[in-house]
Backbone as JSON, one array per atom type, in Angstrom:
{
  "sequence": "PEECESSPNLDDLMNDIGTVIAAKWKLVGVQLMLSNGTLQEIQVQCSGKPDECKLAILQVFAEWRNLGTSPYTWKTMINVLKSPTVGEVTLANNLQTKYYS",
  "N": [[29.36, -0.27, -0.84], [28.36, 0.49, 1.68], [26.16, 2.0, 1.1], [24.1, 0.22, 0.72], [22.86, -0.02, 3.08], [21.63, 2.35, 3.32], [18.9, 4.62, 3.9], [15.97, 4.73, 2.01], [14.26, 7.42, 0.25], [10.84, 8.53, 0.21], [10.06, 9.58, -2.27], [11.93, 8.45, -4.08], [11.32, 5.74, -3.69], [8.68, 5.67, -4.64], [8.98, 6.59, -7.32], [10.81, 4.75, -8.39], [9.84, 2.23, -7.74], [7.12, 2.15, -6.85], [5.55, 3.2, -8.98], [5.94, 1.26, -10.84], [5.22, -1.29, -9.85], [2.77, -0.97, -8.57], [0.35, -2.37, -8.35], [1.01, -4.57, -6.89], [1.02, -3.89, -4.25], [-0.02, -4.94, -1.84], [1.26, -7.41, -1.54], [3.88, -6.53, -1.3], [3.63, -5.17, 1.11], [3.05, -7.3, 2.86], [5.47, -8.69, 2.74], [7.06, -6.81, 3.95], [6.34, -7.12, 6.47], [4.07, -5.85, 7.49], [1.13, -5.52, 9.43], [-1.93, -7.47, 9.1], [-4.12, -5.93, 9.79], [-3.18, -3.33, 9.35], [-2.75, -3.44, 6.58], [-5.38, -3.89, 5.71], [-6.54, -1.51, 6.53], [-5.21, 0.32, 4.88], [-6.21, -0.57, 2.44], [-8.92, 0.09, 2.7], [-8.76, 2.89, 2.99], [-7.79, 3.65, 0.47], [-9.39, 2.55, -1.43], [-11.28, 2.64, -4.39], [-10.44, 5.15, -5.13], [-8.93, 7.47, -7.49], [-5.98, 6.3, -9.06], [-5.65, 4.3, -7.17], [-3.98, 2.03, -6.48], [-1.42, 3.18, -6.52], [-1.62, 5.05, -4.47], [-1.99, 3.27, -2.39], [0.43, 1.79, -2.35], [2.19, 3.8, -1.69], [1.31, 4.36, 0.9], [1.99, 1.91, 2.08], [4.81, 2.06, 1.92], [5.21, 4.3, 3.58], [4.16, 3.4, 6.03], [5.91, 1.28, 6.54], [8.3, 2.7, 6.9], [7.6, 4.24, 9.16], [6.75, 2.39, 11.11], [8.82, 0.6, 11.38], [8.96, -2.17, 10.94], [10.64, -3.85, 9.53], [14.12, -3.42, 8.69], [14.54, -0.12, 7.49], [15.78, 0.18, 4.74], [17.49, 0.29, 1.55], [18.47, -2.22, 0.99], [16.72, -3.98, 2.33], [14.37, -3.47, 0.83], [15.16, -4.33, -1.73], [15.56, -7.05, -1.24], [12.91, -7.73, -0.63], [11.69, -7.27, -3.11], [12.97, -9.24, -4.6], [11.94, -11.5, -3.47], [10.12, -14.63, -3.65], [7.4, -14.18, -3.41], [6.87, -11.54, -4.3], [8.44, -11.33, -6.62], [9.99, -9.67, -8.39], [12.58, -9.6, -9.71], [14.25, -8.5, -11.74], [13.69, -5.76, -11.54], [14.64, -5.38, -8.92], [17.37, -5.94, -9.29], [18.05, -3.84, -11.01], [17.67, -1.67, -9.29], [19.58, -2.23, -7.4], [21.89, -1.85, -8.87], [21.57, 0.87, -9.45], [21.55, 2.13, -6.91], [23.66, 1.15, -5.37], [26.38, 0.54, -6.63]],
  "CA": [[28.57, -1.22, -0.08], [27.65, 1.13, 2.79], [24.88, 2.53, 0.65], [23.09, -0.83, 0.83], [22.16, 0.2, 4.33], [21.05, 3.7, 3.36], [17.44, 4.68, 3.91], [15.4, 5.35, 0.8], [13.23, 8.41, 0.54], [9.57, 8.12, -0.37], [10.04, 9.93, -3.7], [12.65, 7.42, -4.83], [10.54, 4.5, -3.63], [7.53, 5.77, -5.54], [9.42, 6.71, -8.71], [11.54, 3.58, -8.85], [9.14, 0.99, -7.45], [5.67, 2.33, -6.73], [4.89, 3.37, -10.27], [6.16, 0.06, -11.64], [4.53, -2.47, -9.32], [1.74, -0.51, -7.64], [-0.7, -3.39, -8.17], [1.49, -5.58, -5.93], [1.23, -3.18, -2.97], [-0.33, -5.78, -0.67], [2.34, -8.4, -1.44], [5.03, -5.82, -0.75], [3.31, -4.92, 2.51], [3.2, -8.56, 3.59], [6.91, -8.97, 2.83], [7.64, -5.84, 4.89], [5.8, -7.53, 7.76], [3.0, -5.0, 7.99], [0.05, -6.38, 9.95], [-3.15, -7.56, 8.29], [-4.94, -4.77, 10.13], [-2.62, -2.17, 8.65], [-3.01, -3.62, 5.15], [-6.82, -3.68, 5.49], [-6.77, -0.07, 6.68], [-4.73, 0.93, 3.63], [-7.15, -0.91, 1.38], [-10.14, 0.88, 2.91], [-8.44, 4.3, 2.71], [-7.46, 3.91, -0.93], [-10.36, 1.89, -2.3], [-12.15, 3.43, -5.25], [-9.87, 6.46, -5.48], [-8.06, 7.44, -8.67], [-4.63, 5.84, -8.72], [-5.83, 3.53, -5.94], [-2.81, 1.21, -6.16], [-0.28, 4.06, -6.23], [-1.86, 5.56, -3.12], [-1.81, 2.16, -1.46], [1.84, 1.44, -2.18], [2.79, 4.91, -0.96], [0.97, 4.11, 2.3], [2.81, 0.77, 2.51], [6.16, 2.57, 2.15], [5.18, 5.19, 4.74], [3.98, 2.56, 7.23], [7.18, 0.57, 6.73], [9.24, 3.67, 7.46], [7.16, 4.7, 10.48], [6.61, 1.29, 12.07], [10.09, -0.09, 11.56], [8.73, -3.61, 10.99], [11.9, -4.43, 9.09], [15.0, -2.26, 8.51], [14.15, 0.81, 6.41], [16.96, 0.33, 3.9], [17.36, -0.22, 0.17], [18.74, -3.65, 1.02], [15.45, -4.64, 2.66], [13.44, -3.36, -0.31], [15.66, -5.18, -2.81], [15.24, -8.42, -0.84], [11.46, -7.88, -0.79], [11.4, -7.37, -4.55], [13.49, -10.53, -5.08], [11.25, -12.63, -2.83], [9.2, -15.35, -4.55], [6.06, -13.59, -3.3], [6.77, -10.35, -5.14], [8.97, -11.81, -7.9], [10.45, -8.58, -9.27], [14.04, -9.73, -9.64], [14.88, -7.55, -12.66], [13.57, -4.45, -10.91], [15.56, -5.4, -7.78], [18.74, -5.85, -9.81], [18.22, -2.48, -11.52], [17.81, -0.79, -8.13], [20.88, -2.54, -6.79], [22.88, -1.16, -9.71], [21.38, 2.31, -9.33], [21.81, 2.69, -5.59], [24.96, 0.82, -4.78], [27.44, -0.16, -7.35]],
  "C": [[27.81, -0.58, 1.08], [26.28, 1.61, 2.37], [23.76, 1.49, 0.69], [22.22, -0.58, 2.05], [21.49, 1.57, 4.39], [19.52, 3.63, 3.29], [16.94, 5.35, 2.64], [14.5, 6.52, 1.19], [11.97, 8.02, -0.23], [9.48, 8.45, -1.86], [10.72, 8.86, -4.53], [11.88, 6.1, -4.84], [9.38, 4.55, -4.61], [7.96, 5.78, -7.0], [10.02, 5.42, -9.23], [10.76, 2.27, -8.7], [7.62, 1.15, -7.54], [4.95, 2.45, -8.06], [4.95, 2.1, -11.12], [5.3, -1.11, -11.16], [3.43, -2.1, -8.33], [0.69, -1.58, -7.35], [-0.28, -4.47, -7.16], [1.67, -5.0, -4.52], [1.01, -4.08, -1.76], [0.76, -6.84, -0.46], [3.6, -7.76, -0.85], [4.83, -5.57, 0.74], [3.48, -6.16, 3.38], [4.68, -8.87, 3.79], [7.62, -8.01, 3.78], [7.1, -6.04, 6.3], [4.81, -6.53, 8.36], [1.86, -5.93, 8.42], [-1.13, -6.41, 8.99], [-4.05, -6.36, 8.53], [-4.48, -3.53, 9.38], [-2.92, -2.26, 7.16], [-4.5, -3.41, 4.83], [-7.17, -2.2, 5.59], [-6.36, 0.67, 5.41], [-5.73, 0.67, 2.51], [-8.43, -0.07, 1.48], [-9.9, 2.35, 2.54], [-8.32, 4.59, 1.22], [-8.51, 3.4, -1.9], [-11.22, 2.87, -3.08], [-11.61, 4.79, -5.63], [-9.07, 6.34, -6.77], [-6.65, 7.04, -8.23], [-4.61, 5.07, -7.4], [-4.57, 2.76, -5.53], [-1.59, 2.06, -5.82], [-0.43, 4.66, -4.83], [-1.56, 4.48, -2.09], [-0.33, 1.83, -1.26], [2.6, 2.56, -1.47], [2.53, 4.75, 0.54], [1.82, 2.96, 2.88], [4.23, 1.26, 2.83], [6.21, 3.44, 3.4], [5.03, 4.4, 6.04], [5.26, 1.8, 7.56], [8.19, 1.5, 7.4], [8.88, 4.0, 8.92], [7.14, 3.59, 11.53], [7.92, 0.56, 12.35], [9.93, -1.61, 11.68], [9.92, -4.4, 10.49], [12.79, -3.23, 8.75], [14.62, -1.42, 7.29], [15.38, 1.14, 5.58], [16.64, -0.15, 2.48], [17.56, -1.73, 0.15], [17.47, -4.44, 1.33], [14.51, -4.63, 1.46], [13.87, -4.26, -1.46], [15.37, -6.65, -2.49], [13.75, -8.71, -0.97], [11.12, -8.08, -2.26], [11.85, -8.72, -5.12], [12.75, -11.73, -4.49], [10.33, -13.31, -3.82], [7.8, -14.76, -4.53], [5.88, -12.43, -4.25], [7.32, -10.62, -6.55], [9.4, -10.74, -8.88], [11.97, -8.52, -9.26], [14.74, -8.71, -10.54], [14.85, -6.14, -12.07], [14.56, -4.34, -9.74], [17.0, -5.22, -8.25], [19.03, -4.45, -10.34], [18.43, -1.5, -10.37], [19.16, -0.98, -7.46], [21.98, -1.81, -7.56], [22.79, 0.35, -9.5], [21.86, 2.85, -7.98], [23.1, 2.24, -4.93], [25.84, -0.08, -5.6], [28.35, 0.9, -7.96]]
}
């Protein structure tokens, strides 16, 4: 159970989540309480680039870690994924199994 509170690393976030739901980067950012300004900045930075959504979700993860808008833990990310906004319950359950069971 202690691992629920462990901090993810960006590689794991990208491999386990970013590649799967990159298109939902903005919804994830909103759930992590990133500001509209931050999300717009990410959109501008990544717009039109190859792998635009993957770049954007990586930025969301990095901003979440750096800003500390909500606790930087797997538990937070799993709750975000399970939220009605993001709606990735199966992915969340798989991560829960992988990281703390």
